[in-house]
C-alpha positions in Angstrom: 0.0 0.2 0.2 1.5 3.2 -1.0 1.5 6.6 1.1 -1.3 7.8 -1.0 -3.5 4.9 0.1 -2.8 5.6 3.7 -4.1 9.0 3.4 -7.0 8.1 1.5 -8.1 5.8 4.3 -7.4 8.4 6.8 -10.0 10.6 4.9 -12.7 7.8 5.1 -12.2 7.6 8.7 -12.6 11.1 9.1 -15.6 11.2 6.8 -17.0 8.4 9.1 -16.9 10.1 12.0 -18.2 13.4 10.8 -21.1 11.4 9.8 -21.7 9.4 12.9 -20.5 12.2 15.6 -20.0 11.2 19.1 -22.4 12.4 21.9 -22.0 12.8 25.4 -23.4 9.3 27.1 -25.5 10.1 30.2 -25.0 7.5 32.9 -28.1 5.0 33.0 -27.1 3.7 36.8 -29.9 5.0 39.0 -28.6 7.2 42.2 -27.3 5.2 45.0 -30.3 3.9 47.7 -30.8 6.0 50.6 -29.5 4.9 53.8 -31.8 2.3 55.7 -34.2 3.8 58.1 -34.1 0.1 59.7 -32.3 0.4 63.4 -31.1 -3.4 63.0 -29.7 -3.3 66.4 -33.4 -2.9 67.7 -34.2 -5.8 65.7 -31.6 -7.9 66.7 -32.4 -7.1 70.5 -36.0 -8.0 69.9 -35.1 -11.4 68.4 -32.8 -11.8 71.4 -35.7 -10.9 73.9 -38.0 -13.3 71.8 -35.5 -15.8 72.0 -34.9 -15.4 75.8 -38.9 -15.6 76.4 -39.1 -19.1 74.9 -36.2 -20.3 76.4 -37.7 -19.4 79.6 -40.9 -21.2 79.0 -39.1 -24.6 78.0 -38.3 -25.7 81.8 -42.1 -25.8 82.5 -42.9 -27.7 79.3 -40.6 -30.2 79.9 -41.9 -30.6 83.2 -45.2 -30.9 82.2 -44.2 -33.5 79.5 -41.9 -35.6 82.2 -44.8 -35.8 84.6 -47.4 -36.9 82.0 -45.0 -39.5 80.7 -44.0 -40.8 84.1 -47.8 -41.0 85.2 -48.5 -42.9 82.0 -45.8 -45.6 82.7 -43.8 -44.5 79.8 -39.9 -44.9 80.4 -38.6 -43.1 77.4 -39.7 -41.7 73.9 -37.7 -42.0 70.6 -38.0 -39.3 68.2 -36.4 -40.3 64.7 -36.2 -37.2 62.2 -34.6 -36.9 58.8 -34.2 -33.9 55.9 -32.5 -32.6 53.1 -32.8 -30.5 50.1 -34.8 -27.8 52.0 -37.2 -29.8 53.7 -37.2 -32.2 56.9 -39.7 -33.7 59.3 -40.3 -36.3 62.0 -40.2 -39.7 60.7 -41.4 -41.7 63.9 -42.1 -41.0 67.4 -42.2 -44.4 69.8 -42.9 -44.5 73.2 -41.6 -47.4 75.4 -42.5 -48.7 79.0 -39.2 -50.4 79.5 -38.3 -52.7 76.5 -41.9 -52.6 75.3 -43.3 -50.2 72.6 -46.5 -48.7 73.9 -49.2 -46.3 72.3 -49.5 -42.9 73.6 -52.5 -42.1 76.1 -54.9 -39.5 74.6 -53.8 -37.3 77.2 -53.5 -33.4 76.6 -51.6 -31.3 78.6 -50.7 -27.7 78.7 -47.8 -26.4 76.2 -46.9 -22.8 76.7 -45.8 -21.1 73.6 -45.2 -17.6 71.9 -46.3 -17.1 68.3 -45.0 -14.4 66.1 -47.8 -11.7 66.0 -48.6 -11.9 69.7 -45.9 -11.0 72.7 -48.3 -12.8 75.1 -47.8 -16.3 76.2 -50.4 -18.5 74.6 -51.3 -21.9 76.3 -52.3 -24.6 74.2 -53.7 -28.1 74.9 -51.5 -30.5 72.9 -51.3 -34.5 73.0 -48.6 -35.9 74.6 -47.2 -36.9 71.3 -47.5 -33.4 69.8 -45.6 -32.0 73.0 -42.6 -34.5 72.3 -42.8 -33.5 68.6 -42.9 -30.0 69.4 -40.4 -29.7 71.8 -37.9 -32.1 69.4 -38.6 -29.5 66.5 -37.9 -26.4 68.8 -34.6 -28.1 70.1 -33.3 -28.9 66.3 -33.8 -25.3 65.8 -31.9 -24.0 68.5 -29.1 -26.4 68.1 -29.0 -26.9 64.4 -31.1 -24.4 62.3 -31.6 -25.4 59.0 -30.6 -28.8 59.8 -33.1 -29.7 56.5 -31.0 -27.5 53.9 -28.6 -28.8 51.2 -27.4 -32.3 52.2 -29.7 -32.0 55.3 -29.1 -34.3 58.5 -30.7 -37.5 60.3 -31.1 -38.2 63.8 -32.7 -39.2 66.9 -33.7 -37.8 70.0 -34.1 -39.9 73.3 -36.9 -38.7 75.7 -35.7 -40.2 79.0 -38.6 -39.9 81.6 -36.8 -41.4 84.6 -33.6 -39.1 84.2 -36.0 -36.4 83.1 -33.6 -35.5 80.6 -33.5 -35.4 76.4 -30.5 -36.6 74.2 -29.8 -35.8 70.7 -27.8 -37.5 68.3 -27.4 -35.4 65.4 -25.7 -36.7 61.9 -25.0 -33.8 59.5 -24.5 -34.9 56.0 -22.0 -32.9 53.7 -20.8 -33.1 50.4 -17.2 -33.8 50.1 -14.6 -33.6 47.3 -10.7 -34.8 47.2 -8.4 -33.3 45.0 -5.8 -35.5 43.3 -3.2 -34.1 40.8 -1.0 -36.0 38.3 2.2 -35.0 36.5 3.2 -37.3 33.5 
């Protein structure tokens, strides 16, 4: 290409530039959001206060449960649970008198609870089996919140009426990978 050809190319470029003039581009991003007016410290304080109030209700709920289990001749109760993929549930609740499995009596007992929309304690009449299930879910939530998410977890509670204690065996699932490298 000769020098004259390059000059001709420059003229063509200048011609294109004048045909499509550049304009000032205005930003398309919206203005930054205003600072939040939510007092997160107050929200967390209310949540902590609510958690403390719920925890304060548990000892009396456990006492009423163990009193009723003992009165019914139930020595222990096992609760099996399983969950993964964002859902989980209690699989079984079994009551025992010694080594023999027994059925739950149709007894109802008072269970103290808080609801999300009311700060007052609500007394509910629940079956013995329902109180066991509710306490199992409560303790799972307290100790392993989100236990049913992703690979999930499974395990078993033992409500020991004679020792008046609740034991949890918790098995968390997780995906693992191992890296191997090779040079050949």
